[in-house]
N, C-alpha and C positions, 0 to 999 in steps of 0.2 A: 697639983693638977693645973695644967695650962688650959686656957680657954680663949676663944675669940668669938666675934659676932660676924656672921656673914651678911648682915643687913646692908653694910656699906664698906666692903673691903677695899684696900688699896691695891689697885690693879697695876701690874707692870706690863708694859708693852715692849717687845723686843724689836728694836729698830732695824735689825738685820733680817727679820722675817720678810719673805717676798710678798709682792702684791697678792691680795686674796687670802692671805693667812695672817692678818693683823689682829689677832685676838689678844685682849688683855687677860692676864691671869693673876690670881692670888693663890699661891701654893700654901694651903693651910696645913697639910701633913708635915712639911718641913718646919713651918712656924711653930707647930705644937709638939714637935719632937717624935712624930710617929716613925716607926721602923718597919712595920710589916704591911701598912696600908698607906695609900696616898689619897688626898682629897684636894681638889682644886676648883675654885669658882672662876669661870670664864666670862668675860664681857665680849660679846660678839657684835661689833658695829655692822650695819647693813653691808652686804656683799663680802663678808669675811668668813673664813672657816677656822676651826681650831687646828686641824692638821690634815694631811692627806688621808684618803681612804686607806684603811689598814685593818689588820687583825693581829692579835697578840698570840704568841705561842705559849707563854708561861703565866700570863696574868688574866684575871677576869676583871672587866670594867663595868661600871654602872653610870647611868646618866639620869639626872633629875633636872627638869626645866623649871627655873625659878621665875622667869618672865620672858615675854616675847613669843615669837613663833618660828623657831629655827626649823630647818629641813634636815631630816635624818635620812641618810642613804645606808641601806643594808643589802645583803644579797637578794632580798625580796623586792627591792625597789626603793623609791623615795616616798616620804610622807611628811607632811607638816605637823609639827608637834605644838602643844600648847602648855601653859603653866601647869605644873604638878604632874605632867606625864613622866613616867619612869621607864627606863629600858635597861636591860642587862645584856652585856656582850660577852658570851662565853669564849674561852680560849679556842683558837682554831678558825678556819675559814668561815664557819657558820656564824661567827661573832664579828665578822668584818663590818666596819662602820666608818662613816664620815659625817660631820655635822657642819652645816653652813647656814648663815643667816641670809635668806633671800627676801626677807621682809624689809619694809621701809623703816622700822623702828629697831633699836638695839635689842638684843636678846641676852639673857643671863642664864647660864647653866652651871650645875655643880656636877663634877665627875669624881667618882672615887673608885679605887681599885686595890687589888692586892699588889704588893711590891715584891718582885722576885728577881734575884741576880744569881746566876746568869739567866738571861731570857733573850728572846728574839721577837722582832716585829716584821711582818710581811706587808709590803705595799704593792698590791696587785696591779694598779694602774701604771705604775712606773717600773715595775719588775725589779724592785729593790728589796733588800733584807737589811734590817738593823740588828746588830748584835750588841747587847748591853750587859757588861759584866760588873758595872759599878765603878769602873776606873776610866776617867776621860782619856787616858793615854792608850787604852785598848778598845773602848767603845767605838763602833764604826757603822756606817751605812754603805752598802756596796750593791752594785747591780748584780743580779743573779748570773748574768752572762760572764762575770769575772770568776766564776767557779773554776777551780783547778782540781785535778785528781788528788786523792788523799796523800800519796807519796811524792807529789810534785815538789822539787827542790831538796828532797832528802838525799844525802850522799850515802853510798854503801860504805859500811865500816868493816 
């Protein structure tokens, strides 16, 4: 059995993330060899978000606030959370969510989810869809306006 302690994880920050999305992450699911679930601890500096507002089509996600007071956006609006608050984001539009730290102190949250391939993620604010099959050569994010008819590009045989 593999184990780790989330009291002081090593956070990785992706230097290619755009301003406003500079959250550090410790991907514990990968570290521990999980195949069907994912768990990540995020460090949210003031003014930063984990990712754009979105909802999952194939996965259920959960949030547990470990420290700080991040702001959660859902279809019902925005609310400030506090340590030990827990939220569940079901699949589909009713589970849409975004998490940002608007406080002056860092926030730390743990998110866990089912892991499903293939799956899709919808980003309502930017009208994009991400398609994830588990292969970096095929995974993509596209604007919904790029949609084509089903038989587009198919030749008659």
